[in-house]
C-alpha positions as CSV (number, residue, x, y, z in Angstrom):
1,M,111.3,105.4,88.1
2,I,111.3,101.7,87.3
3,S,114.4,99.6,87.6
4,N,114.0,96.1,86.2
5,S,116.0,92.9,86.5
6,N,114.6,89.7,85.0
7,T,116.3,86.7,86.5
8,T,115.7,83.1,85.3
9,P,117.6,80.4,87.2
10,Q,120.3,78.8,85.1
11,K,120.8,75.1,84.7
12,G,123.8,74.2,86.9
13,S,125.2,71.3,88.7
14,V,122.7,69.1,90.5
15,R,125.2,67.5,92.9
16,N,124.0,69.7,95.8
17,S,120.4,70.1,94.8
18,T,119.0,68.2,97.8
19,R,121.1,70.2,100.2
20,R,120.0,73.5,98.5
21,A,116.4,72.4,98.6
22,Q,116.6,71.8,102.3
23,K,118.3,75.1,102.9
24,H,116.2,77.1,100.5
25,P,112.7,75.4,100.1
26,I,111.6,77.9,97.6
27,R,113.0,78.6,94.1
28,P,112.2,81.8,92.2
29,I,111.4,80.9,88.6
30,L,110.8,84.5,87.7
31,L,112.2,87.5,89.4
32,K,111.8,91.2,88.5
33,R,113.2,93.8,90.8
34,L,111.0,96.9,90.4
35,H,110.8,100.2,92.1
36,L,107.4,101.0,90.7
37,R,105.4,103.7,92.4
38,C,101.7,104.3,91.8
39,G,100.1,106.7,94.3
40,D,100.5,105.3,97.8
41,W,101.7,101.9,96.6
42,T,105.2,100.9,95.7
43,V,106.0,97.5,94.1
44,R,109.6,96.6,95.1
45,E,109.9,93.1,93.6
46,L,107.8,90.7,91.7
47,R,108.6,87.0,91.6
48,V,107.1,83.6,91.0
49,N,108.1,81.0,93.7
50,R,108.1,77.3,93.2
51,H,108.0,75.2,96.4
52,L,110.7,72.5,96.4
53,Q,109.5,70.6,99.4
54,P,106.2,70.4,101.3
55,F,105.4,73.1,103.8
56,D,103.9,70.8,106.4
57,Q,104.9,72.6,109.6
58,D,103.4,75.8,110.9
59,Q,106.3,78.3,111.0
60,P,104.9,81.8,111.1
61,H,107.1,84.7,109.9
62,H,106.7,88.3,109.0
63,H,108.3,91.0,106.9
64,S,109.0,94.7,107.3
65,H,107.2,95.2,104.0
66,G,103.8,94.2,102.8
67,Q,103.2,91.3,100.4
68,L,100.7,90.2,97.8
69,L,100.4,86.4,97.4
70,L,98.6,84.8,94.4
71,Y,98.6,81.0,94.3
72,L,98.9,79.7,90.8
73,R,99.0,76.0,91.8
74,G,98.7,73.9,94.9
75,R,96.3,73.6,97.8
76,G,96.6,74.2,101.5
77,E,95.9,76.7,104.3
78,Q,97.2,80.2,104.6
79,R,97.4,81.4,108.2
80,I,97.4,85.1,108.7
81,A,97.6,86.2,112.4
82,K,94.8,84.1,113.9
83,R,92.9,83.5,110.6
84,R,93.0,80.2,108.7
85,L,92.1,80.6,105.1
86,P,91.9,77.9,102.3
87,V,94.4,78.0,99.5
88,G,93.9,76.8,95.9
89,P,94.6,78.1,92.4
90,G,93.5,81.7,92.3
91,A,93.6,82.4,96.0
92,V,94.8,86.0,96.7
93,F,96.1,87.4,100.0
94,F,97.3,90.9,100.9
95,I,99.5,90.8,104.0
96,P,100.4,94.1,105.7
97,P,103.9,94.8,107.0
98,G,104.8,93.1,110.3
99,T,101.8,90.6,110.1
100,K,102.8,87.0,111.0
101,H,101.7,84.5,108.4
102,S,102.5,80.9,107.3
103,F,101.4,78.3,104.7
104,L,100.6,74.7,105.3
105,E,100.6,72.4,102.2
106,H,97.7,70.0,101.7
107,S,98.5,68.6,98.2
108,P,101.3,66.4,96.7
109,R,101.5,69.0,93.9
110,L,103.8,71.6,95.4
111,A,102.6,75.2,95.3
112,I,103.6,77.9,92.8
113,C,102.9,81.4,94.1
114,L,103.2,84.9,92.6
115,V,104.7,87.2,95.3
116,A,104.9,91.0,95.1
117,D,106.8,92.9,97.8
118,L,105.0,96.1,98.6
119,S,105.8,99.3,100.5
120,G,104.2,102.7,101.0
121,T,101.1,103.7,103.0
122,G,98.8,101.9,100.5
123,P,99.4,98.4,101.7
124,K,99.1,99.5,105.4
125,Q,95.8,101.2,104.8
126,F,94.5,98.3,102.7
127,G,95.2,95.9,105.6
128,T,94.7,92.1,105.5
129,A,92.5,91.0,102.7
130,S,91.8,87.8,100.8
131,G,89.8,86.7,97.8
132,W,89.6,84.5,94.7
133,L,90.4,85.3,91.1
134,P,87.7,83.9,88.7
135,A,89.0,81.2,86.4
136,E,89.0,83.5,83.4
137,E,90.9,86.3,85.2
138,L,93.4,83.7,86.5
139,A,94.0,82.6,83.0
140,R,94.7,86.2,81.9
141,V,97.1,86.6,84.9
142,R,99.0,83.5,83.8
143,E,99.3,84.9,80.3
144,R,100.8,88.2,81.7
145,I,103.3,86.2,83.8
146,N,104.3,84.1,80.8
147,K,104.8,87.3,78.8
148,L,106.9,88.8,81.5
149,S,109.1,85.7,81.8
150,H,109.9,85.8,78.1
151,E,110.7,89.5,77.9
152,T,114.4,90.2,77.4
153,P,116.1,93.5,76.5
154,E,117.1,92.0,73.1
155,K,113.5,91.6,72.1
156,Q,112.5,95.2,72.8
157,S,112.3,97.8,70.0
158,S,113.4,100.7,72.2
159,P,115.6,101.0,75.3
160,G,112.9,101.8,77.8
161,S,110.1,99.5,76.6
162,L,111.1,96.6,78.8
163,E,110.7,98.7,81.9
164,L,107.4,100.2,80.8
165,G,106.1,96.8,79.8
166,A,107.0,95.2,83.1
167,G,105.6,98.1,85.0
168,G,102.3,98.1,83.1
169,D,101.8,94.3,83.5
170,T,102.7,94.5,87.2
171,L,100.0,97.2,87.8
172,L,97.4,95.1,85.9
173,L,98.3,92.1,88.1
174,L,98.0,94.2,91.2
175,E,94.7,95.7,90.2
176,S,93.2,92.3,89.3
177,C,94.1,90.9,92.8
178,R,92.9,94.0,94.6
179,R,89.5,93.8,92.8
180,A,89.3,90.1,93.7
181,C,89.6,91.0,97.4
182,M,87.1,93.8,97.2
183,A,84.6,91.7,95.2
184,L,84.6,89.1,98.0
185,S,83.5,91.5,100.7
186,P,79.8,91.6,99.8
187,A,79.7,87.8,99.6
188,A,81.7,87.2,102.8
189,S,78.6,86.8,105.0
190,E,77.1,84.3,102.4
191,G,80.3,82.3,102.4
192,S,80.4,82.2,106.2
193,A,76.8,81.1,106.3
194,I,77.4,78.2,103.9
195,S,80.5,77.1,105.9
196,N,78.5,77.3,109.2
197,R,75.7,75.2,107.7
198,L,78.1,72.6,106.6
199,L,79.8,72.5,110.0
200,R,76.5,72.2,111.7
201,A,75.6,69.2,109.5
202,I,78.5,67.3,111.0
203,D,77.6,65.4,114.2
204,P,79.3,66.7,117.3
205,G,82.6,64.8,117.7
206,G,81.8,62.9,114.5
207,L,83.3,62.8,111.0
208,P,82.1,64.7,108.0
209,P,79.8,62.5,105.9
210,M,80.1,62.0,102.1
211,P,79.1,65.0,99.9
212,G,75.7,63.5,99.0
213,E,74.8,63.1,102.7
214,L,76.2,66.6,103.5
215,A,73.8,68.1,100.8
216,R,70.9,66.1,102.3
217,R,71.5,67.4,105.8
218,V,71.9,71.0,104.6
219,G,68.8,70.7,102.6
220,L,70.2,71.6,99.1
221,Q,70.8,69.8,95.9
222,Q,74.3,68.6,95.7
223,D,75.2,70.4,92.5
224,H,73.9,73.7,93.9
225,L,75.7,73.2,97.2
226,N,78.9,72.4,95.3
227,R,78.6,75.7,93.4
228,L,78.0,77.7,96.6
229,V,80.9,76.1,98.4
230,R,83.2,76.7,95.4
231,R,82.2,80.3,95.2
232,S,82.8,81.0,98.9
233,T,85.9,78.9,99.5
234,G,87.5,78.0,96.1
235,L,87.0,74.3,97.0
236,T,84.6,71.7,95.6
237,L,82.2,70.1,98.1
238,G,84.3,67.0,98.0
239,Q,87.5,68.9,98.6
240,W,85.9,70.8,101.5
241,R,84.8,67.4,103.0
242,D,88.4,66.1,102.6
243,R,89.8,69.2,104.3
244,E,87.6,68.7,107.3
245,L,88.3,64.9,107.4
246,L,92.0,65.7,107.2
247,K,91.8,67.9,110.3
248,A,90.2,64.9,112.2
249,T,92.8,62.6,110.8
250,E,95.7,64.6,111.9
251,K,94.2,64.9,115.4
252,I,93.9,61.1,115.6
253,L,97.3,60.4,114.2
254,S,99.0,62.8,116.6
255,Q,97.7,60.7,119.4
256,G,99.9,57.8,118.2
257,G,98.8,54.2,117.8
258,R,98.6,51.9,114.8
259,I,97.7,53.2,111.3
260,Q,95.1,50.4,110.8
261,A,93.3,51.4,114.0
262,A,93.3,55.0,113.0
263,A,91.9,54.1,109.6
264,M,89.0,52.2,111.2
265,R,88.2,55.1,113.5
266,L,88.1,57.4,110.5
267,G,85.7,55.2,108.6
268,F,88.2,53.6,106.2
269,A,87.7,49.8,105.9
270,D,91.0,49.4,104.0
271,A,94.2,50.7,105.7
272,N,96.0,50.8,102.3
273,Y,93.3,52.9,100.8
274,F,93.5,55.2,103.8
275,S,97.2,55.6,103.3
276,R,96.7,56.5,99.6
277,W,94.0,59.0,100.5
278,F,96.2,60.6,103.2
279,R,99.2,60.8,100.8
280,R,97.1,62.6,98.2
281,Q,96.1,65.2,100.8
282,T,99.5,65.8,102.3
283,G,102.2,64.3,100.1
284,M,103.2,62.0,103.0
285,T,102.2,58.6,104.3
286,P,100.5,58.4,107.7
287,R,103.6,56.8,109.2
288,S,105.9,59.5,107.8
289,W,103.5,62.2,109.1
290,Q,103.5,60.6,112.6
291,T,107.3,60.4,112.8
292,R,108.1,63.7,111.1
293,P,110.5,65.9,113.2
294,L,108.6,68.7,114.9
295,P,110.1,72.1,115.6
296,G,112.1,72.0,118.9
297,M,112.0,68.2,119.1
298,P,115.5,66.7,119.6
299,A,116.5,63.7,117.5
300,T,116.6,61.4,120.6
301,S,113.0,62.2,121.4
302,L,112.0,61.4,117.8
303,A,113.9,58.1,117.9
304,A,112.2,57.2,121.1
305,L,108.8,58.1,119.7
306,Q,109.4,55.8,116.7
307,E,110.4,52.9,118.9
308,T,107.1,53.0,120.8
309,R,105.1,52.5,117.6
């Protein structure tokens, strides 16, 4: 049996929008409550979440049910148990019940994510899995989501067609994501090999060089290396380099000190350009990142930290 509820947030008063965003950092822009069973899998709810503020702190959580996550927009890092996986448009994650996970945002364009709440023995047996939808398949998924968002009972020719249509589209979405994770498995060793070669190309304790120099050190043409990196991680070679540079940047900034000195250590001759680059990666200025409140840090400690800089 399928029960279906299509909820689209209404336009209301915006007087308390900031307060609501802080309290609820995610807004569902499509919500369908389903009790759709197919074999050992049950889809309880399907929604599309829009992030209202950056997820810039690692706050792991878990659910009593399984989840499917498909990122339609945004970039960052998905942490599942002890694994750290890149996120970009088309990134797919299956998360079993009770598994701790979190998301760290790396882009000023806040993420939009398709979420399916799952139950039954199927999600438990499938376990943790990740993959990437090809661009053509991602486009088809977006079309299905757009179709679901515009379906209303008034537009249906028969009383049960809305439930059947939503159920059919949901199963197609689920199968597309499942295939993406299964397809990645044979290439996982290749992806790991490329990432390892790139990491070995970085001098110990040094910074990642520019893409052209990375390709030279790896011994591949830059265009070919870019294709390999994109196929295995979903990132371009330049984005992969920025991600590794951002890790080094956050490590240096967390030690405190002046922004200009940090920029020079990171190879940026212009502190203003460094600030613009950092903001593109995180949505925050280096100073705002340094002085952001951390979990468990009292306000007095934060104020004292700011005064020392």
